[in-house]
Each structure stands twice: as structure tokens, then as C-alpha cells.
C-alpha positions in Angstrom: 89.6 105.4 103.2 90.0 106.5 99.6 93.2 105.7 97.7 94.4 108.0 94.9 97.1 106.8 92.4 98.5 108.7 89.5 95.6 107.7 87.2 93.3 105.8 89.5 91.1 106.6 92.5 89.8 103.8 94.6 86.6 104.9 96.4 85.4 103.4 99.7 82.7 101.4 97.9 85.2 100.1 95.3 87.6 99.3 98.1 84.9 97.1 99.7 84.4 95.2 96.5 88.2 94.7 96.1 89.6 94.2 99.6 89.9 90.6 100.9 92.3 88.1 102.2 94.0 86.3 99.4 91.7 83.5 98.2 92.4 80.0 96.9 94.6 77.4 98.3 98.1 78.1 97.0 101.1 78.9 99.2 100.4 82.6 99.4 96.7 82.2 100.1 95.1 83.2 103.4 93.9 79.6 103.9 97.5 78.5 103.9 98.9 81.4 105.9 96.5 81.6 108.8 98.0 79.0 111.1 99.1 81.7 113.5 95.6 83.2 113.6 94.3 79.6 114.4 96.7 79.4 117.3 95.8 82.8 118.6 92.1 82.0 118.4 92.6 78.7 120.3 94.4 80.5 123.0 91.4 82.8 123.5 88.8 80.0 123.7 88.4 80.3 127.5 87.4 84.0 127.0 85.0 83.1 124.3 83.3 80.5 126.5 83.0 83.0 129.3 81.2 85.3 126.9 78.9 82.4 125.7 78.0 81.6 129.3 76.5 85.1 129.6 74.3 84.8 126.5 70.6 84.6 127.3 69.2 81.3 126.0 65.9 81.6 124.1 63.1 79.0 123.8 64.4 75.8 122.4 61.8 75.9 119.6 63.4 79.1 118.3 66.5 78.9 116.1 69.8 80.1 117.7 71.7 82.3 115.3 75.5 82.8 115.2 77.4 85.2 112.9 81.1 85.4 112.1 81.7 88.9 110.9 85.0 88.9 108.9 85.1 85.1 108.3 87.6 85.1 105.5 88.1 81.9 103.5 90.0 79.4 105.6 89.0 76.8 108.1 89.5 79.0 111.2 85.9 80.4 111.0 84.4 76.9 110.8 86.4 75.8 113.9 85.2 78.8 115.9 81.5 78.4 114.9 81.7 74.7 115.9 83.0 75.7 119.3 80.2 78.2 119.7 77.4 75.8 118.6 78.7 72.9 120.7 79.1 75.1 123.8 75.6 76.6 123.6 74.1 73.1 122.9 75.7 71.8 126.1 74.2 74.8 128.0 70.7 73.8 126.7 71.2 70.2 127.6 72.5 71.1 131.0 69.3 73.1 131.5 67.2 70.0 130.6 66.2 71.1 127.1 66.9 69.7 123.7 69.2 72.1 121.8 67.5 74.2 119.2 68.3 74.3 115.5 71.3 76.4 114.8 72.0 78.8 112.0 75.5 80.2 111.2 76.0 83.1 108.9 79.5 83.6 107.5 80.0 87.2 106.5 82.8 89.1 104.8 83.2 91.6 101.9 81.9 90.6 98.5 85.3 89.9 97.2 85.9 87.2 99.8 86.6 83.7 98.5 83.3 82.2 99.7 83.8 79.2 97.3 86.8 78.0 99.1 85.1 78.4 102.4 82.0 76.5 101.4 84.1 73.7 100.0 85.5 73.3 103.5 82.1 73.0 105.2 81.3 69.4 106.2 77.9 67.8 105.8 75.0 68.8 107.9 74.1 66.5 110.9 71.6 68.2 113.3 71.2 68.0 117.0 68.1 66.2 118.2 64.7 66.8 116.5 63.5 65.1 113.3 66.3 63.2 111.6 68.8 64.4 114.2 70.9 62.7 116.8 72.1 63.4 120.3 75.0 65.8 120.9 77.3 62.8 121.5 76.3 61.2 118.2 76.9 64.6 116.4 80.3 64.9 118.0 81.2 61.4 117.0 80.1 61.8 113.4 83.0 62.2 111.1 83.3 65.7 109.6 79.8 66.9 110.4 78.3 70.3 111.1 75.2 70.7 113.3 74.0 74.0 111.9 72.5 75.5 108.8 75.1 77.7 107.0 74.9 80.6 104.7 77.2 83.3 103.3 76.4 87.1 103.7 78.5 89.4 101.6 78.8 93.0 102.7 80.6 95.4 105.0 80.0 94.9 108.7 80.1 98.6 109.2 76.5 98.7 107.9 73.4 96.6 108.3 73.6 93.0 107.2 70.7 91.3 108.9 67.0 91.9 109.8 66.3 93.7 113.0 66.4 91.6 116.2 67.5 88.4 114.4 71.0 87.8 115.8 71.9 86.1 119.1 75.8 86.2 118.7 77.5 87.5 116.5 90.9 110.2 103.7 93.0 113.0 104.7 96.2 110.9 104.7 96.1 110.9 100.9 95.6 114.6 100.3 98.9 116.3 99.6 97.4 119.6 100.9 96.7 118.0 104.3 99.1 118.1 107.2 98.1 114.5 107.7 99.5 113.5 104.2 101.5 110.3 104.8 104.4 111.2 102.6 107.0 108.5 102.1 105.1 105.8 104.0 102.5 103.1 103.3 101.5 102.7 106.9 100.8 104.6 110.1 103.8 103.1 112.0 106.4 105.8 112.6 104.3 108.5 111.0 103.5 112.0 112.4 100.7 112.7 114.9 98.4 114.2 112.3 98.5 110.9 110.3 98.0 109.0 113.6 94.9 111.1 114.4 93.5 110.5 111.0 93.8 106.7 111.4 92.3 106.8 114.9 89.4 109.0 113.7 88.7 106.5 110.9 88.9 103.5 113.3 86.5 105.1 115.7 84.1 106.2 113.0 84.1 102.6 111.6 83.6 101.0 115.0 80.8 103.4 115.8 79.0 102.4 112.6 79.6 98.7 113.4 78.0 99.0 116.8 75.1 101.0 115.5 74.3 98.4 113.0 74.6 95.5 115.5 72.4 97.3 118.0 69.6 97.2 115.4 70.1 93.5 114.4 70.8 91.8 117.8 68.1 90.2 120.0 67.7 91.2 123.6 70.1 89.3 125.7 72.4 88.8 122.7 76.2 89.0 123.0 79.2 89.8 120.9 82.7 88.5 121.3 85.1 90.9 119.4 88.7 90.4 118.6 90.8 93.0 116.8 94.4 94.0 116.6 95.5 96.0 119.6 98.7 97.8 120.8 100.4 98.1 124.1 101.9 101.5 123.5 100.1 104.8 124.4 101.6 106.2 121.2 99.4 105.4 118.2 102.3 105.7 115.8 103.9 102.7 117.5 101.7 99.9 116.0 103.6 97.1 117.6 103.5 93.8 115.6 101.5 95.4 112.8 104.1 98.1 112.5 106.9 95.5 112.3 105.0 93.6 109.7 104.0 96.5 107.4 106.1 99.4 108.5 109.7 98.1 108.3 110.9 95.6 105.7 107.7 95.8 103.7 108.0 99.6 103.7 111.6 99.2 102.6 110.6 97.0 99.8 108.4 99.8 98.5 111.3 102.2 98.8 113.4 99.8 96.7 110.9 100.0 93.8 111.0 103.8 94.0 114.8 104.0 94.1 115.1 101.6 91.2 112.7 103.7 89.2 110.1 101.0 88.9 107.4 103.2 90.5 107.3 106.9 91.4 107.3 108.1 95.0 103.8 109.5 94.4 102.7 106.0 93.5 104.1 104.7 96.8 102.7 107.5 98.8 99.2 107.0 97.4 99.1 103.5 98.9 98.3 103.1 102.6 97.6 99.9 104.5 94.0 100.2 105.9 94.9 98.7 109.3 94.9 100.4 112.7 95.8 98.7 116.0 93.9 100.7 118.6 94.6 101.0 122.3 92.1 99.9 124.9 91.0 103.5 125.5 90.3 104.1 121.8 88.0 101.1 121.8 86.3 101.9 125.1 85.5 105.4 124.2 83.4 104.3 121.2 81.5 101.6 123.0 80.6 103.9 125.8 79.6 106.7 123.4 77.3 104.2 121.6 75.5 103.3 124.8 73.8 100.1 123.4 76.2 97.6 124.9 77.5 96.7 128.3 81.2 95.8 128.5 81.6 92.5 130.3 85.3 92.1 129.5 87.8 94.3 127.8 91.5 93.4 127.8 94.7 93.2 125.8 95.7 89.7 124.9 99.1 88.6 123.7 98.5 86.5 120.6 102.0 85.6 119.5 103.8 85.8 116.2 102.1 85.6 112.8 105.1 83.7 111.5 104.5 79.9 111.7 107.6 78.1 110.5 108.8 74.4 110.7 112.4 75.3 110.8 113.0 78.6 112.7 116.7 78.3 112.1 116.2 78.6 108.4 116.2 82.3 107.4 114.8 81.5 104.0 111.7 79.9 105.5 111.2 82.8 107.9 111.6 85.4 105.0 109.1 83.5 102.9 106.6 83.3 105.8 107.0 87.0 106.4 106.3 87.9 102.7 103.4 85.4 102.5 101.8 86.9 105.7 102.0 90.4 104.1 100.7 89.1 100.8 97.8 87.1 102.2 96.5 90.3 103.9 97.1 93.1 101.4 98.2 91.3 98.2 94.9 92.0 96.4 95.2 95.7 97.1 98.9 95.8 96.0 98.0 93.9 92.8 95.3 96.5 92.0 97.6 99.4 92.8 100.8 98.6 90.9 99.9 95.5 88.8 100.7 91.8 89.2 104.3 92.0 87.8 105.4 94.8 90.1 103.5 93.2 93.0 105.6 90.1 92.6 108.7 92.2 92.5 107.6 94.0 95.7 106.9 90.8 97.7 110.1 89.2 96.6 112.1 92.2 97.9 110.1 92.0 101.1 111.1 88.3 101.4 114.7 89.0 100.7 114.8 91.7 103.4 113.0 89.6 105.9 115.4 86.7 105.3 118.3 89.0 106.2 116.6 89.8 109.5 115.1 86.4 110.3 116.3 86.2 113.9 115.1 89.7 114.7 111.6 89.0 113.3 111.3 85.7 115.2 112.2 87.5 118.4 110.3 90.7 118.0 107.3 90.2 115.8 104.4 89.7 118.2 100.7 90.6 117.8 98.5 91.8 120.6 94.7 91.7 120.4 91.9 93.6 122.0 89.4 91.0 123.3 85.9 92.4 124.2 82.8 90.7 125.4 79.8 92.9 125.0 76.2 92.2 125.8 73.3 94.0 124.3 71.9 96.4 126.9 
């Protein structure tokens, strides 16, 4: 999705090199603002394990390959890979085999903070084999990992890996277009033409994703996919994502326009590249691709992205709201309006959220589409 500013145009390829969760370890980083994502992931572990039980196990002398597509830079991805490796190893041992060697590829866009991620990786301690221990010894080892690890930069909408190598794994900016998203930075509450543009982009991207994975995955391989979802049939009602990006954050942009700090055109040329699909949106693309069987497809209530120690403290809630927005789209905002105005924007978002703390705690809930797909 291209973004056109007054004197700047961000192409799709440049967006890929720029877009990322906020790196580092400071208070606005993704690593320190992804506790809610960790809680949501843990609540889905039973669904993940169900999907893992359907994965066809290969010969134990062949490496088992796991991929996290969209790993970001915090510890959540390491936790999930550990769950996958441990669960699959138990399946091998239950079948009377020594677990194979495991490889895990952590993949995200080139601008992702892989350095922070790699610093979080514990030392290697393999299962069985030469120099390795039993699964119990591995689990008892302090801060270990039982897999080889590597980073793979690139967009998961295109090929990232060799064929059969993996077991698991712009119209809104055109003023002449009826889908021009005037006065808004997000799809929430926009007109149907804008919504259709977002939906079309989502389905195009998902189709490209499935096409690439169909080439890369081994026979019997499986995918466990989690993405934002919505309960409403109306695509302009984006649920939790709409409340996060389409209300107080939207109003903060309007504040900058009304105060003369940016032009309305500058605001209108920025759009959050997020779309929460419905189950039917997702299902249509998978069925049209034809390479994967749908084992499970459901909408799962994940909870609030706001994790606070003192929910009765409006200031803490406002800060958590602003940090959640910033950890996701702060890099794009910085590039669009500069660091100084970006700081002004997020401060205004924090102030507005502080004034609506109780409402946000009550209403800001994310739903996720959870899909278990097997390679046909």
C-alpha cells in the first residue's frame, strides 16, 4: 500500500524496509509492550497443540524445521518456538523414536530489530544425539534452547525458503478515487469504497502468502495462523483495532491539523496498514488457493492490548494506550511527520486516552482469527 505525502512517496518496497514493531528495550518498544500478545498467545496454546498433533512426522534422521513468520523482536516468539519444539519432541519419543535435530527460522521484515531478538536467545542444548541429552535433561537445563536458530529477513508475502523445506511454519491515497480516505488515518468508520480497498489488499496479500508457502512446505506440513479478526459483518467496524487506531489516536492527528502543526493533506496521506478480516474474508482466499485443507478456522477472543498494574490509575492506562500505538506504528509515524511531531502526536493520544481510561479498559478487546491449515 503506497503512501503519498506532500513531498514524499513511500513505495511498497520502501515500506517493507521501514515497517517494523518498535525495536530496542525502552518503555515504548515492542519488547516492553507485548505482554498482552503473550497472554493472548498462551490462551491459544491448546489450539496450537491440536494443530501440531496433525503434523506428519518425518524420519528422525531428518531435521524438523519450524518457522515463525512475523517474529518481531521480543521474547514471545522464543516462547512459542519452545512450545512447538517440545511438543513435537514428545510426539517422537511417544512413538519410540529419538527426536530429530530441530531448526527454527525467525522471519520478519528487514527493518526488524533482530539484534534484540538474538540477544534474548539462550544457549543451544540439543535433544539426544552426539553431545545432547534427554528431553528431561534439556527441559531441566537453565535457559536452554534445543534447536538451531537463524534470522530470515523479508516479506512473508513472497518466497523466503527453498522449495519443500518447511514442516511448520493504493486507491485510498488517490484523491481522484472514490476510495480516498479523506480525514482519516484508518479504515474504522470509513466509507464502503475504502473498506473494499482494504479488503482487496488483505485478500491479495493473503493469496500471495499462501502461494509462497505452498511452494516451500513439505508434504504433510502444517501452518498455524493467527491474525487480527473482527466479529462484525461490517468491514468498517474494525472492533478493537478500530478503538485503538480509529478513535483517540485519530483525534490526536486531528489536533495537530487544527493547531496548524501539519496540514490536512499530510494527515490524509497517512493510513495504518492494518485490516481485521472476517472469517469469510479469510476462508474465501484459502479455498481459492486450493493448496491447503482447513482443519480449524475460528474467531478467538484475545482480550485487551492494555496491560496495566493499576487499572484505577487513568495516567497509566493512557500511557499504555499510547505505547501500544507507538510500538506498532511509531516507526511509520516518525518517517511521515518527523520525530518531534511524532512525539507531540503520541503525547496527545496519551492525554486523550487518559481522559477515557475507564471506557478503554471496558471496551478495548481484540479478537483473532485462528486457522490450522495442512498442506494438501
